[in-house]
SEVEXZA-222562 format. One record per residue (C-alpha): z negated, x negated, y negated. Coordinates in steps of 0.5 Angstrom, whole numbers, padded with zeros to 4 digits, always signed. Example, Ala and Ser with C-alpha at 12.3 -4.5 7.8 and 13.67 -1.06 7.14 Angstrom:
<sites>
-0016-0025+0009 -0014-0027+0002 
</sites>
This chain:
<sites>
-0182-0073-0263 -0185-0079-0261 -0183-0082-0254 -0189-0085-0250 -0188-0092-0247 -0190-0092-0240 -0190-0099-0236 -0187-0106-0238 -0181-0107-0242 -0176-0112-0239 -0178-0117-0244 -0185-0117-0242 -0184-0118-0235 -0179-0124-0237 -0185-0127-0241 -0190-0126-0235 -0184-0129-0230 -0183-0135-0234 -0191-0137-0235 -0191-0136-0227 -0185-0141-0226 -0188-0146-0231 -0195-0146-0228 -0192-0147-0221 -0187-0153-0223 -0194-0156-0225 -0198-0154-0219 -0193-0156-0214 -0192-0163-0215 -0200-0164-0215 -0200-0160-0208 -0195-0164-0205 -0199-0170-0207 -0205-0168-0204 -0202-0166-0198 -0199-0173-0197 -0206-0176-0199 -0209-0172-0193 -0204-0174-0188 -0205-0181-0190 -0212-0180-0189 -0211-0177-0182 -0207-0183-0180 -0212-0188-0182 -0217-0184-0178 -0213-0183-0172 -0212-0191-0172 -0219-0192-0172 -0220-0186-0166 -0215-0190-0162 -0218-0197-0163 -0225-0194-0161 -0222-0191-0155 -0218-0197-0153 -0225-0201-0154 -0228-0196-0149 -0222-0196-0144 -0222-0204-0144 -0230-0204-0143 -0230-0198-0137 -0224-0201-0134 -0224-0209-0135 -0219-0211-0129 -0214-0207-0133 -0216-0209-0140 -0213-0205-0146 -0209-0199-0144 -0201-0199-0143 -0200-0192-0147 -0203-0187-0151 -0203-0182-0145 -0207-0187-0141 -0213-0185-0146 -0212-0178-0146 -0215-0172-0142 -0208-0170-0139 -0209-0163-0141 -0214-0162-0135 -0220-0159-0136 -0225-0161-0134 -0223-0168-0134 -0225-0174-0129 -0224-0181-0132 -0219-0186-0129 -0215-0191-0131 -0209-0187-0132 -0213-0181-0135 -0219-0184-0139 -0221-0177-0143 -0222-0181-0149 -0217-0178-0154 -0214-0171-0154 -0207-0169-0152 -0205-0168-0160 -0206-0175-0161 -0204-0178-0155 -0197-0175-0156 -0196-0180-0162 -0195-0175-0167 -0200-0172-0172 -0201-0169-0179 -0194-0172-0181 -0194-0179-0178 -0191-0182-0172 -0196-0186-0168 -0193-0192-0164 -0197-0196-0159 -0195-0202-0156 -0199-0205-0151 -0199-0213-0149 -0197-0213-0142 -0196-0221-0142 -0203-0221-0138 -0207-0218-0133 -0212-0215-0136 -0209-0213-0142 -0212-0217-0148 -0208-0214-0154 -0204-0208-0157 -0201-0206-0164 -0201-0199-0167 -0197-0197-0172 -0197-0190-0176 -0191-0189-0180 -0189-0182-0184 -0184-0178-0181 -0181-0177-0188 -0183-0182-0193 -0185-0179-0199 -0185-0172-0196 -0190-0173-0191 -0193-0179-0193 -0192-0185-0198 -0195-0191-0194 -0194-0194-0187 -0200-0197-0183 -0201-0202-0178 -0207-0205-0174 -0208-0209-0167 -0214-0212-0163 -0218-0215-0169 -0218-0208-0172 -0216-0209-0179 -0212-0203-0182 -0206-0206-0186 -0201-0202-0190 -0194-0202-0193 -0191-0197-0199 -0184-0198-0197 -0183-0200-0190 -0187-0200-0183 -0193-0204-0184 -0194-0211-0180 -0200-0216-0179 -0198-0220-0185 -0199-0214-0190 -0205-0212-0194 -0211-0209-0191 -0214-0202-0194 
</sites>
């Protein structure tokens, strides 16, 4: 009498699991690299958005100049938003919070004169080589610069 086998043998299941693990070992590093690249692109676009908002803010409020904080550029969570020097309705609250897509965005206003004539922006990965590889910097002229190892400054290479 011949026994009929139903299902898979243990060896067949182990081979399938091993193949899945090999494919995962190849795919996961590529997925992480793609996520870091997407976070970096988001950080650069966030800096560009803030630069545009700062230009609009300084034009709208010439006696103030550039804003004193990112919060001044946001809508403050109100709907509808009515623009003022402390709530300009130019960027969303997520960007105004200073944390977006694995990056911490730092804003420093030049308050040495009134109206304010300058600012600096930094975007640094929250966890370097995990949420992003590069740090970014920009200031009033609008050139975005990067550094691969430490926080970017005005002397680093432009992107």
